[in-house]
C-alpha positions, 0 to 999 in steps of 0.5 A: 500500500505504501508503494501506491501512496495509500499507506497509513502514514499518507492517509492518517495525515489527511484524516487523523480519525481514520482507522486503518486495518491491515490483515496479513498472515505474519504481521507487518514486521518480522522475518516472515512478514513478506512471505506467502502463506496460507491457513495451515502455515499460520496455524502451524506457526501459532503452535495450535496445529500441533494439538489437532489430530489423533494419537500416532497420526500427523497433525490435522488442519481444521480446514481453513477455519481457525486462522483465515476466519477465526484468527484472521477475519474475526480478530481483525473485525474485533480490532476494528470494533475496539478502535472505533470504541476507543475513538469515541474517547480520544477522537483519534484513529489508529492502525490495526496490525492483524496477524493470522498467526497472532490472532490464531494463538490469541484465539487459542489462549485457553489451550496455552494457559491450560497446559499445566492444568492436567488436561494436556499432559499427554501426547496429541490424541491422548487427552480428554478433549482431543479424542483421547477419551471414549466419552469425547469422540465421534462414533460411526452408526449402522448407516455409515453416519456419525454421532458426537459424544461429549459426556464429560460431566459425571451426571451426563456420563451416567445418562449416556451409559443408561441410553446405551444400556450400560453402567459405570461398572461396565464402562468406568469413565476414567479407566480403560479408555481404549477398551471402553471406546471399542465397546461403545464403537460396536454398540453405535454400529447396531443402530442408524443415526436416526434411531440414535437421535430418537434415543438421545434427543431431549436428554442431557447425555450430550449426544448429537448427530454429525450433520453434513452441510447438505442436510443441516437445514433439515434438522428440527432444531435448525428449522425451529431456530431458522438457522439457515436460509436457502436461496436457489441452490445455495445454503446460507447460515443466518447472521449470529449472534442475534440482536434483539433490536437490530438483527443482522441481515445476510447480503448473501440472501439478498443479491448475487454474491458475484455482485458484492463489489457493486454494493460497495459503490452504492446503487450504481446502474449496471452501466455505471458500475462497468464504467467505474471498472473501466476507469480503475483498469485504465489507471493501473497503466498510468503513473498517477498515484491514487491521490492524483487520480482523485484530483484528476476525476475532480477536474473531469467532473467540474468541467462536465456539462450536464443537467441530471441532478436529482435523478437516480442512475436508471433515470440518468441513463435515459435522460439526454438533456445536456443544456445546463451546466452541472454544479461544481463537485467537491470532495465527498460529493456522491456522483455517478459515472457514465460512459457515452459512445458517439462516433467512436469517441468516448466522452465521460459524463459525470452525474450528481445523484444521491449516494452512488459513489463518494469522491 
């Protein structure tokens, strides 16, 4: 960003209230700062990846959820919220250095702080919560699906065994983990997932089905909570957490995700949006920096003759009156750009309207 002259130093000099977020894998400094990487690399460097996996097997990355979305996007958004709150007191912005390595490590703070609590003293896959115990694991059912078991507390474990037709004398909670797992594995294979759900649903055994992403919306609890929305062939999780007065609305259910960039520029007509993309593409071949580009666009707008104020973009596209002079445009005016072709010559018409694009 510094090469483009739009780094934090340049922009904060213009607006001291600006909050400038920088989300990268390794952070803004350090020997890895300029290296390429992905979720698995960041999670590996954070120390957390070493904890994920079964005993005597290699570490298993949790897809790209932990570092990209948890330690990366979520932590960066949290940093922005913190900076916004702090600005209400100081009236000054700041730069947010969001590293996916550090965000992942901080997200896993409890895993670090609990290392000496007797929870993680064994090798990977041999601890209570990493599939080392028979009461915190997944089990295959008769129809090749799976059930989750998380019966940690003694009272929940007793209910779990009762539903399996067992007793704590037969399957003690803190002894013979592997032998107990073998017995429970065989029992779960005697019934289908639906049959086990009928047994465990509504109980405190801490046993639930492993749902796949195709069928997750069909589960009765998710239906009752309206956890998901289907638009066309796409399944969208609804925003969480739920706010009582101002609940979130997913943009995914309102528009084609491929047009998300259009939303950033406001309600431009399709023709106007395409023209903006052309302008942006042309500028990458010039030697002008963004600040100069803005100045050049202001010159173009202020030299434009057109009378289309007070019209929305679609109306502007149909309006051909060019008899009066458009007012002077200033920084932060909202404008709409249109490309007009005539006799193989391209002229740029800049129209003032309410809200599409802010200079």
